[in-house]
Every structure is written in structure tokens, then in C-alpha cells.
FIDOVO-247342 format. One record per residue (C-alpha): x, y, z. Coordinates in steps of 0.02 Angstrom, whole numbers, plus 50000, padded with zeros to 5 digits. Layout:
// residues N
XYZ;...
END
This chain:
// residues 434
393506546546616;391566545446651;390566530646591;389046533646492;387506532846589;386766517446504;388556507946512;388706515446701;387096506546748;387596490246672;389276490346754;388426492846910;387176479746891;388696467746850;389556472047010;387876470747105;387696451747041;389486449847081;389246455747264;387686444247286;388786429047235;390216431647341;389006435247495;388146419247437;389826409247414;391026414747553;389766418347719;390486422347892;391756410547985;391366416648159;390016404648209;388676391648115;388236396147956;386766408847943;385606413947791;384926429847815;383356436847722;383836448347570;382786465547588;381646471147456;382046457047333;380676462247238;381646477047200;383146469247143;382186462347009;382306442847049;381636434946890;380936420946966;379466416847082;379806413447265;379266393747246;380216383747133;379266372147012;378556358747103;377656346246982;376686333247081;376616341447255;374676342447210;374716324847241;375726325347404;374906327747573;376136332347720;375606326347872;376716332948043;376506324348187;376646336148354;376456337348532;375616349848651;377256352148747;378096356048599;376876364248476;377006381648509;379056381748489;379206372148358;377786372348229;377476390148179;379286391048112;378716379447964;377326392347915;378646404547860;379766391847796;379696374247725;377496374747712;377566390647613;377656380347445;376746366047520;374846367747454;374236351547543;374856347147738;373886344647892;374516344048081;373986331048200;374396332148400;373746326148559;372796343148572;371626352848457;371956372148454;372416384848323;374246389548293;374646405148199;372976403648123;373206385148076;372026370948143;373196358648239;372076341148243;371846330448394;372606313848327;371806302648490;370096310148462;369216293248407;370126282648505;369406270048618;368866281348769;369126265748893;371016265348820;371166283048861;370436282249029;371246266049101;373076267449027;374336279649128;375206286048966;373436295648940;373636307649101;374376320249009;373036319048871;371616316948997;372256333849107;372456344948952;370666339948884;370046345049038;371066361449084;371896366048918;373526372048913;373286375349125;373286358749138;375016355649091;376306355749237;378196360349238;378716340549234;377726339249053;379186349948983;380626343049066;381756338048932;382626320148956;384066310948849;383716298548719;384016279848778;383916265548711;382116263648737;381886281548715;381306294148847;380156283148960;379996297649093;379426310348983;377586310548994;377236317548806;378496305448743;377586291848826;375946298248737;376716300048571;376696282548525;374886281048520;374676293448379;375346283648231;373866271248211;372456284648252;373516297048141;373396287747996;371466283547999;371296302148026;372486307247879;371346299347778;369746306147847;370636323247819;371086316847634;370936301147549;371406303947384;373216309247398;374526297847307;375756300247415;375626304647625;377306310747683;377646311447873;378726321847968;379076330248143;379156346048194;381156346648193;381316338948018;381546348247855;381066342847691;382066348147521;380366347647417;380966346847245;382256331047290;380726322947369;379626325547194;381116319747090;381356304447202;379456298547199;379466301847026;380466283247038;378956275447115;377296267747064;376046277647183;374626264847132;375726252047237;375706248447412;377336256547478;378256261247633;379766270747617;381046276347755;382706275547837;382776257147895;382666254348092;382496238348183;381866232248352;381746216048388;381016207648235;380136222748169;381206233948033;380166250148021;380396268047949;381206278748079;379886293648126;381026306648155;381866305847990;380166307147888;379356293547801;378196290647639;376756280647633;375696278347447;373756277547466;373646259347436;374786256247597;373776267747687;372106259947658;372926245447713;373656250147864;372026259847923;371096244747887;371936233747986;371846243548127;369966245548128;369966227848119;371116222848248;371156238648351;370886229548518;372296218348479;373406233348419;373056244248562;373706232248680;375276229648574;375536248048578;375346248448774;376786234548795;377996244648652;378986260648668;379056267648487;377476270648399;378336271848217;379036253648256;376976249148284;376506257648128;377966246648032;377306230648115;375666233248054;376106236947878;377446222547883;375806211947947;374596217947790;376276211047675;377016229547646;378826228047683;379996243847722;380866252147552;382696257547631;382866276047599;384866280847678;385536292247640;384086302647562;383046303047731;384296305247869;384096306148065;385496319548069;385646337348057;386756347347967;388396345848097;388156326448096;388256322547916;389666313347848;389586315047665;391076303247629;390416288947744;390966272347661;390406261947793;388816258147749;387876251147594;387856268647504;389096282647495;387966298447513;388836309847391;387766307847244;386266306047325;385006319647347;384646326547527;382886325647550;382586326447737;383716332047890;383186328548076;383566336448266;383356353048189;383196369548307;382036383848227;383776392548192;384436378348071;382486378147992;382676395447933;384556393747877;384036378347775;382496388047706;383636404347665;384806393747579;383756382147474;382836398447434;384316407847361;385016393747278;383266394247168;383056414547152;384936417347123;385656400947035;384076392446959;384496377947067;383126366647130;384116347947156;385186348147313;386426332447321;387366328547475;389066332547396;388206350047371;388006352247544;389616346647581;390416358847455;389196373947476;388696372747667;390046364347748;391656364847684;391726384447701;391656381547881;393056370347905;394816377547953;396296372348050;395746380148220;394106384048270;393756387648465;392276381448567;391666371048434;391506351048437;391636342948268;390966325748310;392596316148301;391926304448414;392576288548475;393656285148619;395156297748639;396756294048559;397806303248694;397546311448855;398476326748941;398916334548784;398936351448688;397926355548530;399636354848429;399826338748485;398206331748457;398526339748269;399956330048248;399246314248311;397846316848165;399166319248042;400076304348082;398456293948046;398246292147853;396256293747868;396166304747994;395356322847918;394806330148102;395276331548262;394476339048436;395186343548605;394146342648748;394856344448948;396576338148876;395826323248768;396126320548613;394876313848473;395066310748290;393826306948137;393986299647971;392496309647894;392446326647903;390916334147993;390406352648032;389956348548202;389186359048334;389506374148469;390236367948638;390966378748762;392766373148804;393256360448640;394296366048514;394136359448336;395346358348186;395166350848015;396546345847889;395976353947751;397306348547619;396646330747648;394896336647647;395186345447480;395926330847418;394406319747470;393246332847371;394366330547215;394406311847234;392556310847239;391686307247080;390816319746983;388926316546974;388166316246812;386596313346874;385796311047046;385766292447122;384126286747205;384616268847228;
END
């Protein structure tokens, strides 16, 4: 029997909505989760504007720190993703240039010329000031594995520590009246609705310094890559401290290796201690998250996810599409770590995944074993939820992680135990912020 035209249209709309939801909920398991833009979204009659409500974002200045060797590769993706709904942002580097029509500013331009002339860390800086990008050599782009003291043989990394204190002063010159200054790097992604909900729990009139706690020697500071937040009064204190102790602090920076630690010390010297932010601000990417972690002072599950780090351009695009579709199709803005696990991580876990490392980590629990043996070993340990086999070595892990692609490695998860962990995790009646 043929349906009347009006009922036919109604059924078609319902079926279309169901299809969209199923595509959103059950994406491909063949590779890392990818969110592709939906075509002709305006023609689909989406009732919501592209940007979610961001009350208070007008009072925030987002400050991105980058460098000449990475800026062209890592900065442009933010203009089409994470910065699309941000009214106020500024980008600082060690080289002034336009990227995709946006001015990138030199954080070091007003530093003491004698420091820039005599300290070897500024070799790359002086070359690009004279020759532009033609002054860069192949060695400037050579990557180096991070060590306990960073990347001491990487020219751009050695220069990076000098940006933090001048960048505070240059930021205030750019915009002195923001209530909050949010510092990030180009491989960091912020969930802005979560950030604004969190900032409502603080008083911007107080000198505040908020970030993921890290320590070098006796200095506790906010890890720069995880992102950190400084209130206006704290920014003023840091800028004034650097202005009055410039020579001393330049010497201190010269003998240090981490600029974020230098900034933390300066703020501490002014009486502004660090407010600990883990797990809201993460020094991890999606594959590294352990949402069931109970080894630290907080379990992430009911905390909002505010920032992730160590992201590729594709990771940033994926997170933006994920967040965007949650808003456009489901009307959701707040995102908890537990929801990240259920919506983004859990659908990618299975009993077997080839060429994949789930980061079970630790020392191998057995050698010269098969994948099945490794599975059985994990199953014999009551707290094990995942296992990986690499070159015959079996690794097992407690907290289920998504992991990363890795040729030659096989991974598996005990899905029954993971489903039980999810079922036993408490329902979040409201987000936790502290």
C-alpha cells in the first residue's frame, strides 16, 4: 500500500535521522576513529548554529605558542577547527609572518638585544631574522626524542624556553583587559564549552595560575603542552616581575631547560602558586588516555575533558568533528572523560586488532609466546583488561586504552571485563571540577 505523500516524507525524515545517529554511534573499526564532515549540512535543515553557546568566551584570550620550524605544518588546522568559534586569539612564534592570512607575532622581538646576540640558543633566531625562512637548514627540522631534559640538540626547542616570559608581556600589550589568558601549543586541543564551565568555578579577580602539575627540582609548575590558564591579576604580576628582574631572570632562563618551569618559578616568586588541574588538562592524546585510572588522586571518569596534547593535525580534525556533531545533532556541549571512553574509545576496542599497540606497557610478562598465550595470560590476572604482543613478547595492562597504530604489533582487549568496568562506573549526576 502506498503511503500518503505527507506520511512518506515523515517516515523518510525519521529514517534519515536514524541513519545519521547510527553512523555517528557505530563508525568504522578498520582504523583509528575518523569523523568526516557531513556534506550540505545547511540543506539537511540542522536547527542549531555551527558554534555552541560559549558564554564568557569574549572574556578569554587564547594564546598559542609555536615556532618557525613547525608553524606552517601545525597552525593552519586550528583556523578551520578549534579557533572557528573563538573570538579572541593571538599566536606567538620566534618569527613574525602571516599564515593563512593570520598574523603570527614574534614573542622575542622586544627582548634584550645583547641576550639575542651573545647566547647560542638564539642562533636559529638570528638567522631567520636576517634571511627569513631561507635561513633555516635541514638540521633545524631534525626531530629528536624527548628526554628527561627535553630535546637539547634541537635548535627550535632550545630557543623555545626563552618565549614564555616575554610572551606574557607581549600578550598584555596585545590585550590587557581579558579576564583569563589560556595558553596552548599547536598540538593541543581545547574543548571550549568545558573550559568555560570550569572557569565559572573560579574568581578571575584573584591571581590564579591553573595547570597540570609538573615538578623540576623544587619548582612546581603548569606543564605547557597540556595548556594552562592565568588570570589577569596573575599575568600583571608575572609581567611586572620580569620587567623589574629582567637580567636576573634571563640568566636563570639561560641555565634552565624548560620555559614553562621558568614561568612557574616567577609566578611562585610573586606568591601565586599552582592550582592542580589533572585530569581536566591532559598531557596525553586520545590513544593514551586511561579513563579508569585510580593510581592518582582523582579518577577521570566524571571530570570534564578540557584539553588533550600530542595531537596530529588529523587528531585535531577528528576531535573537532566529534565535538561538532555532538552539538549539531545531539545538542550536547559538556563532555566528560567517561563519555569520551564510551563514545570514542570503547567502539574501537575488540578481541583482536592487528598492527596496533594498545600501550599495555610495562615489562613483558612472557616471551616467545603466541597471541593466544598472551590472551590467556591476561585473562589469568584479575585486573587485566588488555594485552599486546610484539616480537613474541607479551604485555598486559590494567586500564583499557585505545592506543596507536604500530606495524607488527597485535593487540586485544577483554571486552567482558571492560563492559563490567563501564557498568560499575558511577553515573555522573554532575561534572566534577575538583
